[in-house]
Structure formats: structure tokens, C-alpha cells
C-alpha positions in Angstrom: 22.6 22.7 66.4 21.9 26.3 67.2 20.6 27.0 63.7 18.1 24.1 64.0 16.8 25.3 67.4 16.3 28.8 66.0 14.5 27.4 62.9 12.2 25.2 65.0 11.6 28.0 67.5 10.7 30.4 64.6 8.3 27.8 63.1 6.6 27.4 66.4 6.2 31.2 66.8 4.9 31.5 63.3 2.4 28.7 63.8 1.3 30.2 67.1 0.9 33.6 65.5 -1.2 32.1 62.6 -3.4 30.2 65.1 -4.0 33.3 67.2 -4.7 35.4 64.1 -7.4 32.9 63.0 -8.9 32.8 66.5 -8.9 36.6 66.8 -10.5 36.9 63.3 -13.3 34.5 64.2 -13.9 36.3 67.5 -14.2 39.6 65.6 -16.6 38.0 63.1 -18.8 36.7 65.9 -18.8 40.0 67.7 -19.6 41.9 64.5 -22.5 39.5 63.7 -23.8 39.8 67.2 -23.9 43.6 67.0 -25.6 43.4 63.6 -28.2 41.0 64.9 -28.9 43.0 68.0 -29.1 46.2 66.0 -31.7 44.5 63.6 -33.7 43.2 66.6 -33.7 46.7 68.2 -35.0 48.3 64.9 -37.7 45.6 64.7 -38.6 46.2 68.4 -38.7 50.0 67.9 -41.0 49.5 64.8 -43.2 47.1 66.8 -43.5 49.3 69.8 -44.3 52.5 67.9 -48.0 53.1 67.5 -51.4 53.2 69.2 -52.3 50.4 71.6 -55.5 49.3 73.2 -55.7 47.1 76.3 -57.4 43.8 75.4 -56.6 41.8 78.5 -55.4 42.7 82.0 -54.5 40.1 84.6 -53.3 40.3 88.2 -51.7 37.1 89.7 -52.9 35.3 86.5 -56.6 36.2 87.3 -58.4 38.1 84.6 -59.2 41.6 85.8 -60.0 43.1 82.4 -63.5 44.1 83.4 -62.2 46.1 86.4 -59.6 47.8 84.3 -62.1 48.7 81.6 -64.5 50.3 84.1 -61.7 52.3 85.8 -59.8 53.3 82.7 -62.6 53.5 80.1 -61.4 53.6 76.4 -57.7 53.3 77.5 -55.3 54.0 74.7 -51.5 54.1 74.8 -49.8 56.2 72.1 -46.1 55.3 71.9 -44.3 57.5 69.5 -41.0 57.1 67.6 -39.6 60.3 69.1 -39.5 58.4 72.5 -42.6 60.2 73.9 -45.9 58.6 75.0 -49.4 59.5 75.9 -51.8 57.4 77.9 -55.5 58.4 77.5 -58.6 57.2 79.2 -62.0 58.3 80.5 -63.4 58.3 84.0 -67.1 58.1 84.6 -68.8 60.7 86.8 -72.3 59.9 88.1 -74.1 62.1 90.6 -76.8 60.7 92.9 -79.2 63.2 94.5 -81.6 62.3 97.3 -84.6 64.5 98.2 -85.9 63.7 101.6 -88.1 65.0 104.3 -87.2 64.9 108.0 -89.9 63.9 110.4 -90.0 66.1 113.6 -91.8 65.4 116.8 -94.2 68.3 117.1 -94.3 68.3 120.9 -90.6 68.8 121.7 -89.4 69.7 118.2 -86.8 66.8 118.3 -85.8 64.6 115.4 -86.4 60.9 116.1 -83.5 58.6 115.1 -83.5 57.3 111.5 -86.9 58.6 110.4 -86.6 60.1 107.0 -89.0 60.0 104.1 -87.2 59.8 100.7 -89.3 61.6 98.2 -87.2 61.2 95.0 -83.9 59.8 94.0 -82.2 61.4 91.0 -79.3 59.8 89.2 -77.6 62.0 86.7 -76.7 60.9 83.2 -73.1 59.6 83.4 -70.5 61.9 82.1 -67.0 61.0 81.3 -64.0 63.2 82.2 -60.9 62.7 80.1 -57.6 61.9 81.8 -54.1 61.6 80.3 -50.5 61.0 81.3 -47.6 62.1 79.1 -43.9 61.6 79.2 -40.9 59.8 77.7 -40.0 56.2 77.2 -36.8 54.2 76.7 -35.8 50.6 76.2 -33.6 49.2 79.0 -31.7 46.0 80.0 -30.7 44.9 76.5 -34.1 45.9 75.0 -36.0 43.5 77.3 -37.7 46.2 79.3 -39.6 49.4 78.4 -39.5 52.2 80.9 -42.0 55.1 81.0 -41.3 58.4 82.8 -44.3 60.6 83.0 -44.4 64.4 83.4 -44.7 64.0 87.2 -41.5 61.9 87.2 -43.3 58.7 88.0 -41.3 55.8 86.5 -42.9 52.5 85.5 -40.9 49.7 83.9 -42.4 46.7 82.1 -40.8 43.6 80.9 -41.5 43.0 77.2 -42.6 39.4 77.3 -43.7 39.2 73.6 -44.1 41.8 70.8 -45.2 42.0 67.2 -46.5 44.6 64.9 -50.1 43.9 66.0 -49.8 42.8 69.7 -47.6 43.3 72.7 -47.5 41.5 76.1 -46.0 43.5 79.0 -45.3 42.4 82.6 -44.8 44.3 85.8 -44.8 42.8 89.3 -47.9 40.6 89.3 -49.6 42.4 86.4 -49.8 41.2 82.8 -50.9 43.7 80.1 -52.0 42.4 76.8 -52.2 45.2 74.1 -53.4 45.1 70.5 -52.6 47.7 67.9 -55.5 50.1 67.2 
């Protein structure tokens, strides 16, 4: 009877070993495939992000504020490079208004009456545009769901990557949505 118990016990151990081996193998296969898929997605994302981007739509609390963004950051471009550096470039308008006026004096006591001015001419200069830029590094974070920008002054901004492709990208931060198109 001792031989039968040992044989049955050996068979159970062998069956359990084969069962665990199959499970472990399938877990390894799933883990390997997950790593390969994530790696492919990261390569695609890196290829999609790399390039020159122009803001096409800007919303705050789902309200379109593109016009305000365009007037504040004229010709805004975002250069995201494969070496993990970036450059943001835009223009700021500079308009000068000059008033030529004459003050009216009271000739008797040489005082200036309140609010009496004669405006002779008003000159508005031709608008000029000063160039502005921000440079730094970028990195993908949180399983490639976010892109983080750190500029040369150590300001850090992180955007959620809502959607991306080779020709368009949608980023989200707080209550702002940025819709970018490839230039």
C-alpha cells in the first residue's frame, strides 16, 4: 500500500508541476506581449509628438478662446524635437499711442482749470512685433499618458495627451484644451 500512495502522490505532484509550468508560461507570454505592445505604442507616440505644431483651437472650460490666444501669442509654434528638447515661439504686438495736447491756463491767477485740455493730434504707431520664445526639455510621464515640459527657468507644465496622431494632437491641462496641428 505504501508503494501505491507514493505513486499517486508522485502523479499528483507531476500534474501540479505541469499545470504550474503551463500557467507560468502563459503569464510570461502575456507579459512579453504587453511589453512589446507598450514599446510599439511609445515609439508611435514619440514619432507623433516629434515635429512642429501650430495651435488651431484653444478652449477654457469648454469655451472657445482661440481668438484671445491668437492675439496674445501671435504666430504661436511649438517645436518638439526627438532629442527631448522643445522651443515655443510667438510674437507680441507693440503699439505706441502718443497724444499731443495743449493745457489751458487761467491768465489771471496762472492756475490750471480741472480737466481742460485741447488734444491737437493723436498718433498711433505702426504695430511692431517682438519675438518671444521659451526653451527647455520634455519627457513622457505616467505610462506615456502625459507630456511634461520643463523650460529654462524651471517652470514645469504637464499636459494630458487626450489624442494624438501624425497630423494632430489634443492636450489637456486643468481647464484648458489645446488642439494642435502639424505645420
